[in-house]
LUMNUTOR-476453 format. One record per residue (C-alpha): residue number from 0; x, y, z. Coordinates in Angstrom, 3 decimals, m for minus. Layout:
(atom NUM (X Y Z))
...
***
This chain:
(atom 0 (59.561 14.969 m57.561))
(atom 1 (60.798 14.200 m54.301))
(atom 2 (58.654 12.886 m51.500))
(atom 3 (57.996 15.293 m48.780))
(atom 4 (56.890 13.098 m45.986))
(atom 5 (57.780 14.515 m42.696))
(atom 6 (60.601 13.221 m40.753))
(atom 7 (59.807 10.763 m38.070))
(atom 8 (60.472 12.388 m34.816))
(atom 9 (62.918 11.195 m31.996))
(atom 10 (61.752 10.067 m28.938))
(atom 11 (63.716 10.910 m25.705))
(atom 12 (65.483 7.952 m24.301))
(atom 13 (63.251 5.124 m22.366))
(atom 14 (63.585 5.544 m18.683))
(atom 15 (65.838 2.774 m17.735))
(atom 16 (67.872 3.120 m20.931))
(atom 17 (70.424 4.392 m21.096))
(atom 18 (71.531 4.517 m25.129))
(atom 19 (69.351 4.443 m27.961))
(atom 20 (68.813 1.763 m30.634))
(atom 21 (71.572 1.356 m33.365))
(atom 22 (68.847 0.576 m36.033))
(atom 23 (67.238 3.744 m34.523))
(atom 24 (69.470 6.215 m35.513))
(atom 25 (70.649 4.571 m38.322))
(atom 26 (66.421 5.213 m39.521))
(atom 27 (66.500 8.367 m38.251))
(atom 28 (70.129 9.189 m40.338))
(atom 29 (73.266 10.059 m37.535))
(atom 30 (73.552 13.759 m38.550))
(atom 31 (70.026 14.259 m37.630))
(atom 32 (70.402 12.289 m34.412))
(atom 33 (73.269 13.505 m33.576))
(atom 34 (71.727 16.953 m34.304))
(atom 35 (68.628 16.391 m32.131))
(atom 36 (70.267 15.218 m29.575))
(atom 37 (73.568 15.995 m28.267))
(atom 38 (74.172 19.041 m26.467))
(atom 39 (75.130 22.194 m28.740))
(atom 40 (77.423 23.703 m26.123))
(atom 41 (79.543 22.261 m23.033))
(atom 42 (77.562 21.300 m20.096))
(atom 43 (78.586 22.108 m16.432))
(atom 44 (78.699 18.622 m13.691))
(atom 45 (77.585 20.438 m10.770))
(atom 46 (80.069 19.972 m7.816))
(atom 47 (79.870 16.673 m6.441))
(atom 48 (81.096 17.457 m2.445))
(atom 49 (84.105 15.485 m2.942))
(atom 50 (87.388 16.193 m1.108))
(atom 51 (90.375 16.858 m2.266))
(atom 52 (91.696 13.756 m1.111))
(atom 53 (89.232 11.805 m2.990))
(atom 54 (89.707 13.785 m6.346))
(atom 55 (93.441 12.879 m5.963))
(atom 56 (92.897 9.113 m5.314))
(atom 57 (90.395 9.134 m8.362))
(atom 58 (92.872 10.490 m10.387))
(atom 59 (95.093 8.179 m9.418))
(atom 60 (93.108 5.298 m9.789))
(atom 61 (92.297 6.385 m13.493))
(atom 62 (96.098 7.267 m14.694))
(atom 63 (96.561 3.432 m13.425))
(atom 64 (93.640 2.297 m15.640))
(atom 65 (94.802 4.602 m18.479))
(atom 66 (98.957 3.187 m17.808))
(atom 67 (97.372 m0.568 m17.554))
(atom 68 (94.992 0.569 m21.078))
(atom 69 (98.201 1.486 m22.921))
(atom 70 (100.304 m1.282 m21.324))
(atom 71 (98.000 m3.959 m22.714))
(atom 72 (97.132 m5.716 m19.823))
***
């Protein structure tokens, strides 16, 4: 006979933390963790008020970083 104890609840992330402990995720089960914690659909990022020039400069910086990573620098 299978033991049907209630599952341990997955708590919200602790204030000041930016990630869950991998040990806890393994204990809860990775699939269950992802099903409960990850967004189910895309979410909208609000307009942060950057100018076109700021967006262009950030795109350039990201392109340079991607290229440096691809070149192994």
